[in-house]
C-alpha positions in Angstrom: -124.6 78.2 -49.3 -124.6 76.3 -46.1 -123.0 78.2 -43.3 -119.6 76.8 -42.0 -119.7 75.0 -38.7 -116.6 75.0 -36.5 -116.2 71.9 -34.4 -114.3 71.5 -31.0 -114.3 69.3 -27.9 -115.7 71.8 -25.5 -117.5 75.2 -26.0 -116.9 77.6 -23.1 -119.4 80.4 -22.6 -117.4 83.1 -21.0 -113.7 84.1 -21.3 -113.0 85.3 -17.8 -110.4 83.7 -15.5 -112.3 80.6 -14.8 -113.1 80.0 -18.5 -109.5 80.6 -19.5 -108.4 78.2 -16.8 -110.8 75.5 -18.0 -108.9 75.7 -21.4 -105.7 74.8 -19.5 -107.3 71.9 -17.7 -108.9 70.6 -20.7 -105.8 70.8 -22.7 -103.9 68.6 -20.2 -106.5 65.9 -21.1 -106.0 66.6 -24.9 -109.3 68.5 -25.3 -109.6 71.6 -27.5 -111.8 74.5 -26.6 -113.6 77.4 -28.2 -114.6 80.4 -26.0 -117.4 82.8 -26.7 -117.6 86.1 -24.8 -119.6 89.4 -25.2 -116.5 91.5 -24.5 -114.0 92.4 -27.1 -111.0 90.8 -25.2 -110.6 87.9 -22.8 -110.5 88.6 -19.0 -114.1 89.1 -17.9 -114.6 91.3 -14.8 -110.8 91.2 -14.1 -110.2 93.1 -17.3 -113.3 95.4 -17.5 -113.9 96.3 -13.9 -110.6 96.1 -12.0 -107.6 95.5 -14.3 -105.2 97.5 -11.9 -106.9 96.5 -8.7 -104.9 94.1 -6.5 -106.3 90.6 -5.7 -104.9 89.0 -2.5 -106.5 85.5 -2.5 -105.0 83.8 -5.4 -102.8 80.9 -4.1 -99.1 81.5 -4.4 -99.7 85.2 -5.4 -99.6 87.4 -2.4 -100.8 90.3 -4.6 -101.7 90.3 -8.3 -103.8 92.8 -10.4 -106.7 91.7 -12.3 -105.0 92.2 -15.6 -101.7 90.5 -14.5 -103.8 87.4 -13.5 -105.6 87.3 -16.8 -102.2 87.8 -18.8 -100.7 84.9 -16.8 -103.7 82.6 -17.3 -103.5 83.4 -21.1 -99.9 82.4 -21.2 -100.6 79.2 -19.3 -103.4 78.3 -21.7 -101.5 79.2 -24.8 -100.0 75.7 -25.6 -103.5 74.6 -26.2 -104.3 77.2 -28.8 -107.8 78.1 -27.7 -110.1 79.8 -30.3 -111.9 83.0 -29.1 -115.2 84.3 -30.5 -115.2 87.8 -28.9 -117.7 90.6 -29.1 -120.7 88.3 -29.3 -123.1 86.3 -27.1 -123.9 82.6 -27.3 -127.5 83.0 -28.5 -129.0 79.7 -29.7 -128.3 76.2 -28.3 -129.6 73.2 -30.3 -129.0 69.4 -29.7 -127.9 67.6 -32.8 -128.7 64.1 -34.1 -125.2 62.9 -33.0 -125.9 64.1 -29.5 -123.5 67.1 -29.9 -124.5 70.7 -29.1 -124.5 73.5 -31.6 -124.2 76.9 -30.5 -124.9 80.0 -32.7 -123.7 83.4 -31.7 -125.2 86.8 -32.1 -122.9 87.5 -35.0 -124.0 84.3 -36.7 -121.0 82.0 -36.1 -121.8 78.4 -35.4 -119.7 76.0 -33.2 -120.4 72.4 -32.4 -119.1 70.3 -29.6 -120.2 67.3 -27.5 -119.9 69.4 -24.2 -120.8 73.0 -23.4 -119.4 74.7 -20.2 -121.2 77.8 -19.0 -118.6 80.0 -17.3 -120.3 83.3 -17.6 -119.5 84.8 -14.2 -122.4 87.0 -13.1 -123.6 87.0 -16.7 -122.7 88.7 -20.0 -121.5 92.2 -19.9 -123.6 94.2 -22.2 -123.2 98.0 -23.0 -125.1 100.7 -21.2 -126.8 102.5 -23.9 -127.1 106.3 -23.7 -130.4 108.0 -23.7 -130.0 109.9 -27.0 -133.0 110.8 -29.1 -133.2 108.6 -32.3 -130.4 106.3 -31.1 -132.3 103.3 -32.3 -132.5 104.6 -35.9 -128.6 104.5 -36.2 -127.6 101.5 -34.2 -127.6 99.1 -37.1 -125.4 101.2 -39.4 -123.4 103.8 -37.6 -123.4 103.2 -33.8 -120.9 100.6 -32.4 -120.6 99.7 -28.7 -117.3 97.6 -29.3 -114.6 97.7 -31.8 -114.2 94.4 -33.6 -112.1 95.5 -36.6 -110.2 98.8 -36.6 -109.8 98.9 -40.5 -113.5 99.6 -40.6 -112.9 103.1 -39.2 -110.1 104.1 -41.5 -110.5 107.7 -42.8 -113.9 107.9 -41.1 -115.1 110.7 -38.7 -115.4 109.2 -35.3 -117.1 110.5 -32.1 -116.2 108.5 -29.1 -118.1 109.0 -25.8 -116.9 108.1 -22.3 -114.1 108.9 -19.8 -113.1 105.4 -18.8 -110.3 103.0 -20.0 -112.2 101.7 -23.0 -113.0 105.2 -24.4 -109.4 106.4 -23.8 -107.7 103.3 -25.3 -109.8 103.4 -28.5 -109.4 107.1 -28.9 -105.5 106.5 -28.8 -105.6 103.5 -31.0 -108.0 104.9 -33.6 -106.6 108.3 -33.9 -103.7 107.3 -36.3 -106.1 105.6 -38.9 -109.4 107.7 -38.6 -110.1 110.7 -40.6 -110.9 112.4 -37.3 -111.6 111.5 -33.7 -113.5 113.5 -31.2 -113.8 112.3 -27.7 -116.9 113.6 -25.8 -116.9 113.3 -22.0 -119.4 114.8 -19.6 -116.8 116.2 -17.2 -113.3 117.3 -17.2 -112.0 114.4 -15.0 -111.4 111.0 -16.6 -111.8 107.6 -14.9 -109.1 105.9 -16.9 -105.5 105.0 -16.2 -103.3 108.0 -15.7 -101.0 107.1 -18.6 -103.9 106.8 -20.9 -105.3 110.2 -19.9 -102.0 111.8 -20.5 -101.7 110.2 -23.9 -105.1 111.5 -24.9 -104.3 115.0 -23.8 -101.0 114.9 -25.7 -102.8 113.7 -28.8 -105.3 116.5 -28.4 -102.5 119.0 -28.2 -100.6 117.8 -31.2 -102.2 115.2 -33.4 -105.7 116.1 -34.3 -107.7 114.3 -31.6 -110.3 116.7 -30.3 -111.6 116.5 -26.7 -115.0 118.1 -25.9 -116.3 118.3 -22.4 -120.1 118.2 -22.6 -123.0 115.9 -23.6 -124.5 114.8 -26.8 -128.0 116.2 -27.2 -128.9 115.3 -30.8 -128.1 112.8 -33.5 -128.4 114.0 -37.1 -128.5 111.9 -40.3 -130.8 109.8 -42.6 -131.4 106.2 -43.4 -129.6 104.9 -40.4 -126.3 106.8 -41.3 -125.1 109.5 -39.0 -123.9 112.7 -40.5 -123.2 114.6 -37.4 -123.9 114.9 -33.6 -124.9 117.9 -31.7 -122.9 118.4 -28.5 -123.7 120.9 -25.8 -120.6 121.9 -23.9 -120.1 122.4 -20.2 -120.2 126.2 -21.0 -123.5 125.8 -22.7 -122.2 126.2 -26.3 -123.9 124.1 -28.9 -121.6 122.5 -31.5 -122.3 120.2 -34.5 -119.5 117.6 -34.9 -119.2 115.7 -38.2 -119.7 112.0 -37.5 -119.7 108.8 -39.6 -119.5 106.4 -36.5 -120.6 107.1 -33.0 -118.8 104.8 -30.3 -120.4 105.2 -27.0 -118.2 103.5 -24.2 -120.4 104.4 -21.2 -119.9 101.3 -19.1 -121.4 97.9 -18.9 -124.2 96.1 -17.1 -124.5 92.4 -16.5 -127.2 90.2 -17.8 -127.6 86.4 -18.1 -128.7 87.0 -21.6 -129.9 84.2 -24.0 -128.6 81.5 -21.5 -131.6 82.0 -19.3 -133.7 80.7 -22.1 -131.8 77.4 -22.6 -134.0 75.4 -20.2 -131.4 75.1 -17.5 -132.5 74.8 -13.8 -131.9 78.3 -12.5 -131.9 79.7 -9.0 -132.1 83.5 -9.0 -130.2 83.8 -12.2 -127.6 81.1 -11.2 -127.4 77.7 -12.8 -128.0 74.9 -10.5 -125.3 72.1 -10.7 -124.2 68.9 -9.1 -121.3 70.0 -6.9 -119.5 66.6 -7.5 -119.5 66.9 -11.3 -120.7 70.4 -12.2 -123.3 68.9 -14.4 -126.4 70.9 -15.0 -129.9 69.2 -15.3 -129.2 69.0 -19.2 -127.0 66.2 -20.3 -123.6 67.5 -21.7 -124.0 71.0 -20.3 -121.9 72.1 -17.4 -121.6 75.3 -15.3 -118.6 76.6 -13.3 -117.6 79.9 -11.7 -119.8 82.6 -10.3 -122.7 81.5 -12.5 -123.2 78.2 -10.9 -124.9 77.4 -7.7 -124.7 74.5 -5.2 -124.9 74.2 -1.4 -121.9 75.8 0.3 -120.9 77.6 -2.9 -118.1 80.2 -2.4 -118.0 82.9 -5.1 -114.1 83.1 -5.3 -111.9 82.9 -8.3 -109.9 80.0 -6.6 -113.2 78.2 -6.2 -113.9 78.5 -10.0 -110.4 77.1 -10.8 -111.2 73.9 -8.8 -114.6 73.7 -10.5 -113.0 73.9 -13.8 -110.6 71.0 -13.0 -113.4 68.8 -12.1 -115.7 69.8 -14.8 -113.3 69.1 -17.7 -112.8 65.5 -16.3 -116.5 65.0 -16.1 -117.0 66.3 -19.6 -114.1 64.1 -20.9 -115.8 60.9 -19.5 -119.1 62.0 -21.1 -117.9 63.1 -24.5 -115.3 60.5 -25.0 -116.2 57.3 -23.0 -113.9 55.2 -25.1 -110.8 57.4 -24.7 -108.3 56.9 -22.0 -107.9 60.0 -19.9 -104.5 61.1 -18.9 -104.0 60.9 -15.1 -101.3 61.8 -12.7 -99.4 65.0 -12.2 -97.9 67.6 -14.4 -94.6 67.1 -12.6 -94.4 63.3 -13.5 -96.8 62.5 -16.5 -94.7 62.6 -19.7 -97.9 62.7 -21.9 -99.1 65.8 -20.1 -95.8 67.4 -20.3 -95.6 66.7 -24.0 -98.9 68.5 -24.4 -97.5 71.4 -22.5 -94.4 71.5 -24.7 -92.1 71.2 -21.8 -89.0 69.1 -21.5 -89.0 66.8 -18.4 -86.0 67.3 -15.9 
């Protein structure tokens, strides 16, 4: 059976603030977007690295946290119904006979569009893998570095590793549906939000979530399926903990990933672009945000917003040369206001 191919106007690689804002700018022109991101939720660095850290250089926002900014950008882009392909990387890129680009993700999803915009920030976030013996034997079947579908873990014995927001949030969310949840952290102090820490401690007291302070020292099982993990506590006690799935949330590292093999002109892991159009040296492929480089480049979110606005107009002219592009301002152009779903005053 031939695999289904989804079609759209622009494929955006990266769902950080710049990628999300590109959805809005494209939507004003009547263009639809699909976004691909290795993380399990939109937001990029703002969500993963500093969701509660204040940002002070967003125009009209004297102070806004990383997560507040992402939430507002998602609301702003929502009239244009972007489609997100999360928890996967854009792996293969192939030119089609009709001139369009076809992107295949690491989860086997296929998306086709006349234009591709790389908005990958500093690169894809990939999980830091723990140095457990035999880890590779279990990765295909019973080790997950991200949660894509909670129902997968219903009635299963889970061991979650980590002390940051991801580990805490998933311990809280999975505890009601899993058979058991054991949270393992290498020290007694957590790095996550205080409210999340308190929720975990409350669950540990009353609702069957167990917290163990220590380190995993051995994985046990056969045929790729875990049966238990061995944990050595901070007191030196060795415990065997039953385990169907191991979920290590031990932080992320940044890698340009498969994009580095796409034949784009790179300068020290950045994509070279024409700063007037944000074209790369490959026709129909563009780059915006921190991943792109040109003389005088400023690595700021507000710079990426400008780049997104210019890029979608360039992509529109390239992909749809016979189509009239909406011009003017959101305050006066009735066609743009209709796309936004607002009533002119």
